[in-house]
N, C-alpha and C positions, 0 to 999 in steps of 0.2 A: 553721217547721213550724207548721201549723194547731193551734190549742189543743185541739180536739177529738181529736187523734190523739196517740199516744204512741210512744215508741221501741219498746215491746213490740208495738204493732199493726204497725209496720213490720216488725220481725223476724219476726212470725208471717206476714205477708204473703209475705215472701221465702221462708221456710222451708216454709211449708205450701201457699203458693199462694193462700190464702184467709184472710179475716179478717172479723169482723163488727164494725160501728161502730154503737153504740147512740144513738138519738135525734138523730142528726145532722142529719137534713132535716126534723124535725118542723114546722118553720115553713113548709115548702113543700108539705105534703101537700094542703091545700085547693086550691092552685094546680095542682097535678098532677092531682088528681081532676077538676077542670074541663076539664083538657086531655084525660084519658081519656074523660070524657063525650062531648066533642065528637068524639073519634076514633072511638069505637065507632059513633057516628051518621053519620061521615064518613069511612069507611076510604079509604085510597089504592087505586088500580087494581092495585097489586101485592099487596094483602093475600091471605093464605092462610088458608083454612077447613079444619080437620080435624074429622072426626066419626067417633065409635066406635060400631059396631053394638051394639045393645041399650041405649044410653044416650040421654037425651033431648037433652041440651045438647051444644054444640060448642065448639071452641076457634079463636079467631081471632088471627092473629099478623101484624104489619105493621112494616116497617123504614122508617127515613129519612123521618121527617115533622116534625122539629123545626123546619124552616124554615118549615113552613106552619100550624103549630099554636103560637099566640103563648104559651101557658102553658109548653110544652116549651122554646121558645126563650128565654123569660125565665129558666127554671131553668138551661139550659146556660150562659147568659152571666153571670148575675148571682148564682148561688149559690156555694157552696164546692167545687163538683164539681172545678174546675180545679186548685185549690191541694191538695185532698186527693189528686187524681191524682199531682201532682208530688211529694208526700211519700211515698206508697206506692211508686212506681216509681223513687224517687230520681232524678228527671230535673230538668233546669232549666226545662223548658218541656213543655207537652202540647197536642197537637191533638185536636179533636174528631172522632171516627170516624163514629159513628152511634147512633141510638136504635133501640129495639126494643120493641114493645108486645105483651104476651100477655094475651088476655082469655079466661078459661076460664068458661063458663056453668056454672050450678049443674048437677050430676050430668053433667058432660061426658064423665067417663070416659076422657080422652085423656091419657096420662102423656107427660112429656118423658124420651125414653130417655137412657141414658148416652152421653155424647159429648163432644167437644173442639171448642171454637169456632174455634181457629185455622186448621185445615185449610180451613174454608169461606171465609176471608177472603183478600183480596188484599194481605196484609201479612205481614212476618216480623220478628221482634225479641223481645227478652225484656222491655222495659218497657212493659208492656200492662196495662190494668185495665178491668174491666167492673163497673159498680155495679148490683146487682140489688135493686131498690127495689119491695117490695110495698106496695100502697095499702090493704089491709086487714090486721087481725090475722091472723096465720098460725100455726097450730099446728105443732109441730115435725114431725109425721108428714106434712104435706102442704106442708112447706117445701123449699127447695133443698137438695140433698145434693152434697157435694164430696169427692172422693177426696184427701185431703191429700197433697201431695208428688208427685202425678202430673203436674204441669208440668215436672217434671225428668227425665221419661222421654226416652231417646235420639232417638226418632223421633216424628213426629206420628201420631196415631190416624187410621186410614183413614176418611175421611167417607163417610156413606151417606145416601141419600134416606129421610126417616123413613117415607114412605108404603109402600115396598116393600123396604127394607133393601138395595137395590142400591147399588153403589159410585157415588159422586157423580162420579168422573172416571174416564176410561178407563185412565190411567197411574197406577198404584197402588204401584209399586216403592218409592217414596220414603217409603211409610207402613208402620206396623205395625198389627196387629189389636188390637181392644180387648181389654185384659186382663180377666181375672176380677175385677171390682172388689170383690165382695162375699165373696172367700175368705179374708179376713183379712189380706192383704198391705198394705192401705190403711186408715188411719184415716178414717172417714166423719165430716165435719164437717157438722152440721145443727143449726139453731137454731130454736125458736119466736121469731117477730118481731112488733113493734108498728109501726104506721105511724110513719115517720120513722127506723127502723132501716134499715140498708143492709149487704148482704153485698157485699164487694168481692173480686174474683178475677181471677187471670191468665187470659188467653186460652187457655193451654194446660192449664188445670186440667180434669180430667174431671168432669163433673157430671150431675145428672138431677133430676127432680122427680116426685112420684106424680101420679096423676090426681086432678082435683078430683071426688069422689063426694059432696061435701056439699050442702047446699040452698042456699048462697049463692055469688055469683060470686067469682071470684078474678081480681084485676087486678095485673099486674106490669109495671113499666117498667125497662128496662135502658138504661144509658148507657155507651159505650165509647169509651175514649180512648187516645192513643198517646204514649209517651214518646220521649226523644231518639234512641234506637237503632233504632226502627222504621222500616222502609222498605217500598217497593212491592215485591210479589212476584207475578210472572206465574203464574198456576195453570194447569193443563192443561185447563181447562174453565170453565164458568160458575160464579161465586162466589155466595154468599148472605150479605149482599145482593150484588147485582150492579151493577156500575159499567161498562156496555159502552163508554162513550165517554171513559173516564178519560185514555187517551192518555198513558200512562206506561211507563218502562222499568225493569227489575229494579235494585234498589239506590238508587232515586230517593226522596227524602222526598216524601211525599204532597203533592200541589198545594194550596196555601193557600186558594184560591178555592172549593174544595169542601170541605176539612177544616181550618177555621181554627185557629191556635193561640189558645187561649182563656186561658192562664195562662203568665207567665214569673216565675221567681224572681229 
C-alpha cells in the first residue's frame, strides 16, 4: 500500500464513494500546469466550449490528450497515480482510461450540474476511480461536491446532454432519474483544496461543481482508471468520451493498446 494512503482512506472511498488525499501530488503541479498551458493554447479538435448568457468567460473541456501532451503522459506513467488507484479500488492492476481537462475562465458562470460519470462511459464495473486534481487553490464553495454513498444506488442515473437536458440515449429504461440530492438524504462531501490535493471518487458517485464567478481562472485535470473487474459495455448510443473504432464486445477487458495497464501489484 502506498505510504500516502491509509486504511481509513480506503474504507471511506468504499463506503462514501469519495475521499480527499492531501498534498499527494504536490511535486507534480508545476509539470501539470505546463501541460495545461499548452493544452489551452492547443486544444484537440474534439474540445467543447460552454458559454453562459450574461457572463463574460467560457468553459472549455477536452478529453483524451495524454498521449500528445508530454506533461500529462509523464504524470500518468511516472507518478503514484497507478499505485494509488490499485489501493483505493483494491485491485491487483489498473488500466488508464482517459484524461479530462476543464478550463473555466474568470466569471464564466457555467456550473457543472449534478450527474454521474459511469452512464456516459463504455465500461461497467465497481473498481473504478477518477482523480480530480485542481491546479489552483480552491475555496470550498467552488470545489467539487459529491453525494456520499450515491455510488451504491441500484441503477445508474439517466445521462443527459448538459446543453439542453435531453436524454443522452434513446433507450433509457435501464436508468433511474436523478434523485433530489440536496433534500438531506445524502451527505454532501466538499472540501477546500490546495494544489497537490486530489479528490478521488468512484465513477458512479453523483457529483457537481458551482460556476466560477470569481476573477481568476479555474483549471482542473481529471485522470480516470479501471480496476480488475471493469469490462467493456456497449451503450445504446454515443459515449463521452467516444471511442467509435474500439471494436470490442460486452464483457471484454478493454484493449491494452488503447488503455494500457500502468500498475500491477
